[in-house]
matplotlib code that plots the C-alpha trace (Angstrom):
import matplotlib.pyplot as plt

x = [0.0, 1.3, 2.3, 1.0, 4.5, 4.5, 1.0, 2.1, 5.3, 3.3, 0.8, 1.6, 1.7, 0.4, 2.9, 2.1, 1.4, -1.2, -2.8, -3.2, -4.6, -7.0, -8.5, -8.3, -5.6, -3.9, -0.3, 0.8, -0.4, 1.9, 5.5, 6.6, 8.6, 9.9, 7.6, 4.6, 3.9, 3.7, 2.9, -0.4, -0.7, -3.0, -4.5, -6.6, -8.8, -9.4, -12.7, -15.8, -16.5, -19.4, -22.6, -22.7, -19.6, -20.3, -18.1, -18.0, -16.6, -15.0, -14.9, -15.0, -15.9, -13.4, -10.4, -8.1, -4.3, -4.1, -6.4, -9.6, -9.2, -10.4, -7.7, -8.2, -11.9, -11.2, -9.3, -11.4, -14.6, -13.0, -12.1, -15.6, -17.2, -15.1, -16.1, -19.7, -19.1, -18.4, -15.3, -13.9, -10.7, -9.4, -7.9, -5.8, -3.3, 0.4, 1.7, 3.8, 7.1, 6.2, 3.5, 5.4, 8.4, 6.4, 3.3, 0.6, 2.5, 1.8, -1.2, -1.3, -4.2, -3.5, -4.0, -5.6, -6.8, -3.6, -2.1, 1.2, 4.1, 3.6, 7.3, 7.5, 4.2, 5.4, 9.0, 9.2, 7.0, 7.7, 9.1, 6.1, 6.6, 10.2, 9.0, 6.5, 9.2, 11.7, 9.2, 8.0, 11.6, 12.6, 9.8, 10.9, 14.5, 13.4, 11.6, 14.6, 16.9, 14.5, 14.4, 18.2, 19.1, 17.5, 14.0, 12.3, 8.8, 9.4, 8.7, 8.6, 10.9, 8.5, 5.6, 7.0, 4.1, 5.6, 7.9, 10.0, 8.8, 10.2, 8.5, 9.5, 8.2, 10.8, 9.7, 13.1, 12.3, 9.0, 10.6, 14.0, 16.2, 17.5, 19.8, 22.4, 26.2, 26.4, 24.7, 25.6, 23.5, 20.2, 18.1, 17.8, 14.3, 12.2, 10.6, 10.2, 9.3, 6.0, 5.5, 5.3, 1.7, 0.7, 2.3, 0.0, 2.0, 0.7, -2.9, -2.4, -1.1, -4.1, -6.7, -5.4, -6.9, -4.0, -0.7, -2.1, -4.4, -1.5, 0.8, -1.9, -2.5, 1.2, 1.5, -1.3, 0.3, 0.8, 4.4, 4.7, 3.4, 5.0, 5.7, 2.4, 0.7, 0.0, 0.2, 3.2, 2.7, 5.0, 4.4, 5.5, 8.9, 9.3, 9.5, 6.1, 7.3, 10.3, 8.0, 5.7, 8.6, 9.6, 6.0, 5.2, 5.7, 4.3, 0.8, 0.6, -0.9, 0.8, -1.0, -0.5, -2.5, -4.2, -3.8, -6.5, -5.0, -7.4, -6.2, -5.4, -4.2, -2.0, -1.4, -0.7, -0.9, -2.6, -3.6, -7.2, -6.3, -4.0, -5.0, -7.9, -7.1, -8.4, -7.3, -6.3, -8.7, -6.5, -6.6, -10.4, -10.9, -8.3, -9.9, -13.3, -12.0, -11.7, -13.9, -17.6, -16.9, -14.3, -13.7, -12.0, -10.6, -11.1, -8.9, -9.7, -13.3, -16.3, -16.2, -12.8, -12.0, -15.6, -16.7, -13.6, -14.4, -17.8, -16.7, -13.3, -12.7, -16.0, -16.0, -12.5, -13.2, -16.8, -17.3, -19.8, -20.4, -23.2, -22.9, -20.6, -19.1, -18.6, -16.0, -16.5, -14.9, -16.1, -12.9, -13.0, -16.6, -15.8, -13.0, -15.4, -17.3, -14.4, -13.8, -10.4, -7.1, -5.7, -2.5, -0.6, 2.5, 1.3, -0.4, -4.2, -5.5, -6.2, -9.6, -10.6, -10.6, -12.9, -16.7, -18.4, -21.9, -22.4, -19.2, -20.0, -23.5, -22.1, -19.5, -22.0, -22.9, -19.8, -21.0, -24.4, -22.7, -20.6, -23.6, -25.4, -22.3, -22.3, -26.1, -26.1, -24.5, -27.3, -25.6, -26.8, -24.5, -23.6, -21.8, -18.9, -18.2, -14.6, -14.5, -11.8, -11.3, -12.0, -15.4, -18.3, -21.5, -23.5, -21.3, -21.4, -25.2, -25.5, -23.4, -25.5, -28.7, -27.5, -26.2, -29.6, -31.4, -28.9, -29.9, -27.5, -28.9, -27.3, -24.8, -22.7, -19.8, -16.6, -13.8, -11.9, -8.7, -8.8, -10.6, -10.0, -13.0, -14.8, -15.1, -16.9, -19.4, -22.5, -21.2, -20.5, -24.0, -25.4, -23.2, -24.3, -27.9, -27.3, -25.3, -27.7, -30.8, -30.6, -31.0, -27.9, -28.6, -25.3, -25.8, -23.4, -23.3, -22.8, -22.9, -19.6, -20.9, -21.6, -19.2, -16.2, -17.1, -20.5, -19.0, -16.9, -20.0, -21.9, -19.1, -18.9, -22.6, -23.5, -20.4, -18.6, -21.7, -20.3, -22.1, -20.1, -16.7, -14.3, -11.5, -8.5, -7.2, -4.7, -7.3, -9.7, -7.1, -6.4, -10.0, -10.4, -7.3, -8.4, -11.7, -10.0, -7.8, -10.8, -10.7, -14.2, -15.9, -13.5, -14.4, -13.0, -10.4, -10.3, -7.1, -7.9, -7.2, -8.4, -9.1, -12.3, -15.2, -14.1, -10.7, -9.8, -8.6, -9.8, -13.5, -14.7, -18.0, -20.3, -19.3, -21.6, -21.7, -18.0, -16.7, -14.1, -11.2, -9.5, -6.0, -5.1, -6.3, -4.4, -5.4, -4.3, -5.0, -3.4, -5.2, -8.4, -9.4, -8.9, -7.2, -8.5, -6.1, -8.1, -6.8, -3.3, -3.1, 0.5, 1.7, 4.9, 4.4, 7.0, 8.4, 7.3, 9.3, 8.7, 8.8, 8.1, 11.5, 13.2, 11.7, 12.6, 15.8, 17.2, 17.6, 20.6, 19.1, 18.7, 14.9, 13.1, 11.8, 9.8, 7.2, 3.9]
y = [0.0, 3.4, 5.7, 9.3, 10.5, 8.1, 9.4, 13.0, 12.6, 10.8, 13.7, 16.2, 19.7, 22.9, 25.8, 28.5, 31.2, 28.9, 28.0, 31.6, 32.7, 29.8, 30.7, 34.5, 35.1, 38.4, 37.7, 41.0, 39.6, 36.6, 36.2, 32.9, 30.3, 28.1, 26.9, 25.6, 27.6, 31.3, 33.7, 35.6, 39.1, 39.1, 42.4, 40.6, 39.5, 43.0, 43.5, 41.9, 38.5, 38.4, 37.1, 34.6, 32.8, 29.7, 28.7, 25.0, 23.8, 20.4, 18.8, 15.3, 12.9, 12.4, 11.0, 8.1, 8.7, 7.7, 10.5, 9.8, 11.8, 15.3, 17.0, 14.4, 15.4, 19.1, 18.6, 15.9, 17.9, 20.8, 18.5, 17.0, 20.4, 21.5, 18.4, 19.5, 22.9, 24.9, 27.0, 25.7, 26.1, 24.3, 26.2, 24.0, 24.6, 24.1, 20.9, 21.2, 19.3, 17.9, 15.5, 15.1, 13.6, 12.2, 10.0, 11.3, 12.3, 15.1, 17.1, 17.6, 15.2, 11.7, 9.3, 11.1, 14.0, 15.8, 19.3, 19.4, 19.4, 17.4, 17.3, 21.1, 21.4, 19.0, 20.3, 24.1, 25.2, 28.9, 29.4, 30.8, 28.5, 29.7, 33.3, 32.6, 30.8, 33.6, 36.3, 34.5, 33.8, 37.4, 38.4, 35.9, 37.1, 40.7, 40.0, 38.3, 41.2, 43.8, 42.1, 41.8, 45.3, 47.7, 46.2, 49.5, 47.9, 46.2, 42.8, 40.0, 37.2, 34.7, 36.2, 36.0, 34.4, 33.3, 30.4, 29.8, 27.7, 25.1, 23.3, 19.8, 17.4, 17.6, 16.5, 17.4, 21.1, 21.1, 22.4, 24.0, 26.4, 29.5, 32.3, 30.0, 30.6, 34.1, 37.4, 38.2, 35.2, 36.5, 36.0, 32.3, 31.0, 28.0, 28.1, 25.8, 25.4, 24.9, 23.7, 26.6, 25.8, 26.7, 30.1, 33.1, 34.6, 31.7, 32.5, 36.2, 35.3, 33.0, 35.5, 38.8, 40.4, 42.7, 44.1, 46.9, 44.3, 41.9, 44.7, 45.8, 42.2, 41.5, 44.6, 43.4, 40.1, 40.0, 38.8, 39.2, 40.8, 43.4, 42.8, 44.5, 41.9, 44.4, 43.1, 44.1, 43.8, 43.3, 46.9, 48.1, 46.3, 47.7, 44.4, 44.2, 46.3, 44.0, 41.0, 42.4, 43.0, 39.3, 38.3, 40.7, 38.1, 35.3, 37.0, 36.1, 32.6, 30.1, 29.2, 25.6, 23.1, 19.8, 16.4, 17.6, 21.0, 23.0, 25.8, 25.3, 27.9, 26.7, 29.0, 28.9, 25.8, 26.2, 22.9, 22.6, 20.8, 23.6, 26.5, 27.7, 25.1, 26.6, 27.6, 31.3, 34.2, 35.6, 32.3, 32.0, 35.6, 35.5, 32.2, 34.0, 36.5, 33.9, 31.0, 30.3, 27.7, 28.0, 24.6, 25.3, 22.9, 22.9, 20.6, 17.4, 16.7, 19.1, 19.8, 21.4, 22.9, 23.4, 25.1, 27.4, 28.2, 29.6, 31.2, 32.6, 32.6, 33.7, 37.0, 37.7, 36.5, 37.5, 34.3, 32.0, 28.5, 27.8, 24.0, 21.5, 18.2, 15.7, 13.0, 9.6, 6.2, 2.8, 2.0, 5.2, 4.7, 1.1, 2.5, 4.8, 1.7, 1.5, -2.1, -1.6, -0.4, 2.3, 4.1, 6.8, 5.5, 1.9, 0.1, 0.0, -3.4, -6.0, -6.7, -3.1, -4.0, -6.9, -6.5, -5.9, -4.3, -4.2, -2.2, 0.0, 0.7, 1.7, 3.9, 5.7, 7.7, 9.8, 10.7, 11.6, 13.9, 15.6, 16.1, 17.8, 20.0, 21.3, 21.6, 23.6, 26.4, 26.5, 24.9, 21.9, 18.9, 16.2, 13.1, 11.6, 8.0, 7.6, 4.1, 1.6, -1.8, -3.6, -2.0, -4.4, -3.4, -4.0, -1.6, 1.1, 0.9, 1.1, 4.2, 5.8, 5.0, 6.3, 9.5, 10.2, 9.5, 11.8, 14.8, 14.7, 16.2, 13.3, 10.6, 9.1, 6.8, 8.6, 7.3, 10.6, 9.0, 6.3, 8.2, 11.9, 14.1, 11.3, 9.5, 12.4, 13.7, 12.5, 14.2, 17.4, 17.4, 17.1, 20.0, 22.2, 21.5, 22.2, 25.4, 26.8, 25.9, 28.9, 26.7, 28.0, 30.4, 30.6, 31.1, 31.8, 29.4, 32.4, 36.1, 38.1, 39.6, 36.2, 35.7, 33.6, 30.9, 30.6, 30.4, 27.5, 25.8, 26.2, 24.6, 21.7, 21.1, 21.9, 20.6, 18.1, 16.5, 17.0, 18.1, 21.2, 22.8, 23.0, 25.6, 24.7, 27.4, 28.8, 29.1, 30.8, 33.5, 33.8, 34.1, 37.1, 38.8, 38.2, 39.8, 42.8, 43.2, 43.4, 39.9, 39.0, 39.6, 37.4, 33.9, 30.8, 28.6, 25.3, 23.2, 19.6, 16.1, 15.6, 11.9, 12.3, 14.7, 15.1, 16.0, 12.3, 10.4, 7.1, 8.2, 7.1, 7.5, 10.1, 10.4, 12.2, 13.3, 14.3, 17.6, 19.4, 20.4, 23.6, 23.9, 27.3, 30.2, 32.6, 35.8, 35.7, 39.4, 39.5, 36.5, 37.7, 34.8, 33.2, 29.9, 27.3, 24.4, 21.3, 18.1, 16.9, 18.6, 19.5, 22.2, 20.5, 16.9, 14.2, 11.6, 8.0, 4.7, 4.6, 8.2, 8.9, 10.6, 7.2, 6.5, 9.9, 10.1, 11.2, 8.8, 8.6, 11.5, 13.7, 13.3, 13.0, 9.4, 8.0, 10.7, 8.8]
z = [0.0, -0.9, 1.9, 2.2, 1.1, -2.0, -3.0, -2.5, -4.7, -7.4, -7.7, -10.5, -9.1, -10.7, -10.9, -8.5, -11.1, -12.9, -9.5, -8.5, -11.9, -12.0, -8.6, -8.9, -6.3, -7.2, -8.2, -6.6, -3.3, -3.4, -2.1, -3.7, -1.7, -4.6, -7.4, -5.5, -2.4, -1.5, 1.3, 0.7, 1.8, 4.9, 3.8, 1.2, 4.0, 5.5, 3.7, 5.3, 3.8, 1.3, 2.8, -0.1, 1.2, 3.2, 6.2, 7.0, 10.3, 10.4, 13.8, 15.3, 18.1, 20.9, 19.2, 19.9, 20.0, 16.3, 15.2, 13.3, 10.0, 10.7, 8.6, 5.8, 5.8, 5.9, 2.7, 1.2, 1.7, -0.2, -3.0, -3.2, -3.2, -6.1, -8.0, -7.5, -9.0, -5.9, -5.4, -2.1, -0.2, 2.9, 5.7, 8.1, 10.8, 10.3, 11.9, 15.0, 14.9, 18.3, 17.0, 13.7, 15.5, 18.4, 18.3, 16.0, 12.9, 10.5, 9.8, 6.0, 5.4, 4.0, 1.2, -1.8, 0.3, 1.1, 0.9, -1.0, -0.8, 2.4, 3.4, 3.5, 5.4, 8.1, 8.2, 8.8, 5.9, 5.6, 9.1, 10.9, 13.9, 14.2, 14.1, 17.0, 18.9, 18.4, 19.3, 22.4, 23.7, 23.0, 25.3, 28.0, 27.7, 28.0, 31.2, 32.8, 31.7, 33.0, 36.4, 36.5, 35.3, 37.9, 37.7, 37.0, 37.0, 40.4, 38.9, 41.5, 40.1, 41.6, 39.7, 36.1, 34.3, 31.0, 30.3, 27.2, 24.2, 21.8, 18.9, 20.0, 22.6, 25.5, 28.9, 30.4, 29.9, 31.8, 34.9, 35.0, 37.0, 35.3, 36.3, 37.8, 37.7, 39.2, 39.2, 35.5, 34.4, 35.9, 38.9, 39.9, 39.7, 38.7, 35.3, 32.3, 28.6, 26.8, 23.3, 20.8, 19.9, 23.5, 23.3, 23.7, 20.8, 18.6, 19.8, 19.0, 15.5, 14.9, 16.1, 14.7, 11.5, 10.6, 11.7, 14.0, 15.6, 16.2, 17.5, 20.0, 21.1, 21.6, 23.8, 26.1, 26.9, 30.7, 31.3, 35.1, 38.2, 40.5, 44.2, 44.7, 42.4, 39.6, 36.0, 33.8, 30.0, 27.0, 26.1, 29.5, 29.2, 25.7, 23.8, 21.9, 18.9, 18.3, 18.6, 16.0, 13.7, 14.0, 13.2, 10.4, 7.6, 9.8, 9.7, 6.0, 5.5, 3.1, -0.1, -1.3, -3.3, -2.7, -4.4, -6.9, -7.6, -5.5, -3.1, 0.6, 3.1, 6.0, 8.9, 12.7, 14.8, 18.2, 19.9, 21.0, 24.3, 25.5, 23.3, 21.1, 18.4, 15.2, 11.8, 11.7, 11.3, 8.4, 6.5, 6.6, 5.6, 2.8, 1.5, 1.4, -1.1, -3.9, -2.8, -2.3, 0.5, 3.2, 4.9, 8.2, 10.7, 14.5, 16.7, 18.5, 19.5, 19.2, 23.0, 22.4, 19.0, 17.9, 21.1, 21.0, 17.3, 18.4, 21.7, 20.8, 17.0, 15.5, 17.5, 16.0, 12.4, 11.9, 10.0, 11.8, 10.5, 8.1, 8.7, 10.4, 9.5, 12.4, 11.6, 13.3, 13.0, 14.0, 15.8, 17.9, 18.9, 19.9, 22.0, 23.8, 25.1, 27.7, 26.7, 25.1, 26.5, 24.1, 25.1, 23.2, 21.5, 21.4, 18.5, 18.7, 20.1, 17.4, 18.9, 18.3, 14.6, 15.0, 14.7, 18.0, 17.8, 21.6, 22.1, 19.2, 20.5, 23.9, 22.3, 20.1, 23.1, 22.5, 18.9, 20.3, 22.9, 20.3, 18.0, 20.8, 21.4, 17.9, 17.6, 20.9, 18.9, 16.4, 13.4, 11.3, 11.4, 8.8, 10.0, 7.9, 8.8, 7.9, 6.6, 7.4, 5.7, 9.0, 9.4, 8.9, 7.0, 10.2, 12.2, 9.6, 9.5, 13.2, 13.3, 10.6, 12.4, 15.7, 14.1, 12.5, 15.7, 17.5, 15.4, 12.4, 9.2, 7.3, 7.9, 5.0, 4.5, 3.5, 1.4, 0.8, 2.0, -0.6, -3.4, -2.8, -3.7, -5.5, -2.1, -0.5, -3.1, -1.1, 2.0, 0.0, -1.4, 2.1, 3.3, 0.4, 1.3, 5.0, 4.4, 1.9, 3.9, 6.1, 9.2, 10.9, 13.8, 15.7, 19.4, 22.2, 25.2, 27.5, 27.3, 27.8, 31.0, 32.6, 35.6, 34.8, 37.3, 35.7, 32.2, 33.4, 34.9, 31.6, 29.6, 32.1, 32.1, 28.4, 26.6, 28.8, 30.5, 34.0, 37.2, 38.1, 38.5, 41.5, 41.7, 43.7, 46.1, 43.7, 41.0, 43.4, 44.0, 40.3, 39.5, 41.8, 40.4, 36.8, 37.4, 39.2, 36.1, 33.8, 32.4, 33.6, 30.2, 28.2, 27.0, 28.6, 26.9, 28.9, 28.7, 29.3, 28.0, 24.4, 25.0, 27.1, 27.4, 31.0, 32.4, 33.0, 29.9, 31.4, 31.3, 27.9, 26.0, 27.6, 31.2, 33.6, 37.2, 37.4, 38.7, 36.6, 38.8, 37.8, 39.2, 37.8, 35.7, 33.5, 31.8, 28.2, 27.6, 24.2, 22.9, 24.5, 26.7, 30.1, 30.2, 32.7, 33.3, 34.2, 35.8, 34.8, 31.5, 30.5, 28.1, 27.1, 25.7, 26.0, 23.5, 23.8, 23.5, 19.7, 18.5, 14.9, 14.4, 14.3, 10.9, 9.3, 7.2, 3.9, 1.0, -1.4, -3.5, -0.4, -0.3, 3.0, 3.8, 6.6, 6.8, 7.1]

ax = plt.figure().add_subplot(projection="3d")
ax.plot(x, y, z, "-o")
ax.set_aspect("equal")
plt.show()
């Protein structure tokens, strides 16, 4: 069987000039990187999107560690829509090299529904992640230097709120001591690293509309507190302007093409379990200037990326969804029965691939919960059943029946991985009907003025299925401080495990009755939300026993091998 990389290399690519002319992307707005990809001037997206443009949100059930094909379907749906005569573009997030070299692998799609060239997408692309890393770490260095040299803002070294970042999985950097070796090396303190995708700078890049907006947001990032517990911002220590300069080209999304020669925009890479987890505002708005349909991706399950799409991204983008596609797989639903042991970094159990209608029936409760989660926002939902060779006809029919009973507008088998757009035409037709039906009536789960603790309670009860929320003592103190600092009207961005609707990865299916423990809260004033850290969630992943990097190398011709 051909690997994703084999398929990608066997696909003829359209020269960039021809691609942009075919799709009406102004050549003067492009800054080419080689022959097949280019940065697109973000200013194309400044005008309000036409009311005729349809936005389709692609989300999923709670995934397994292997992933269930959400990016494949973001791309595959765009391909299928184009086959049906609609001008559609996919907007996806840039892969982080943490997952690329860790467990999950890349995020450029797969099979015959990919964005090309896949090696470039998964390895650096046009350097945006490096720009975010550099800007963030400049900010961190500026804080330490300010504290060491006269400390004019009276920053308490124990109240420095930002860590450094790196775009790799490195558990050894989660907690470190800095400033050792004498007074010229800084003030000794305990800190650590987060993965670049968790950086507030990444969130700012993903949510900004233009350079002035980005510059203002960077300036509002709270980097530390004074001895009197007052916030100190990036603007106050004088670093936000330099950060904006580092990020000025990174605000432009990258235009690439799919395996069927249609456009795709790749930009930013926030994770939905520890950040807002959506394709960038700029990418969506730029795509809307030359397409009828913008197919945008939200990370992990609907309780995470989709909820944050509505609560955090839509107010920034002004592009609410007209319909949603919920991706499901038989194997993941069987896993949600709780009868199988699935661990990150280990092969999926063989018995998970064997027919088991009882386990599947139990696990369908997760699909029903995620359908409810999307529909709670007032958007019609179509279900794509990502078909695997091991799925039996009886299992596939059971999923279809449960999806329809659970409120889906339609539920269809998908073969976009194996067949590209031809494998998703039935789904695309259903999406067109849903998007053009006028049924969408996007609703907020809570109003901005709702107290933060009530916002958390609404999310727990209406999206996760829990009974309530409990703030640990540190979080209680932080809640009071955030409200005093004017953050009470901001949306909540919950950081929790992606493997359960709850905070506990071992709770499968549709758990109920649990209390969500919040260990800490942080005001991300630049991004424009409050982060709530639930349970044991970590912002710097680690590598497993069999990391993906062991398979990656160069062949005798200098070409990358071992990528998926």
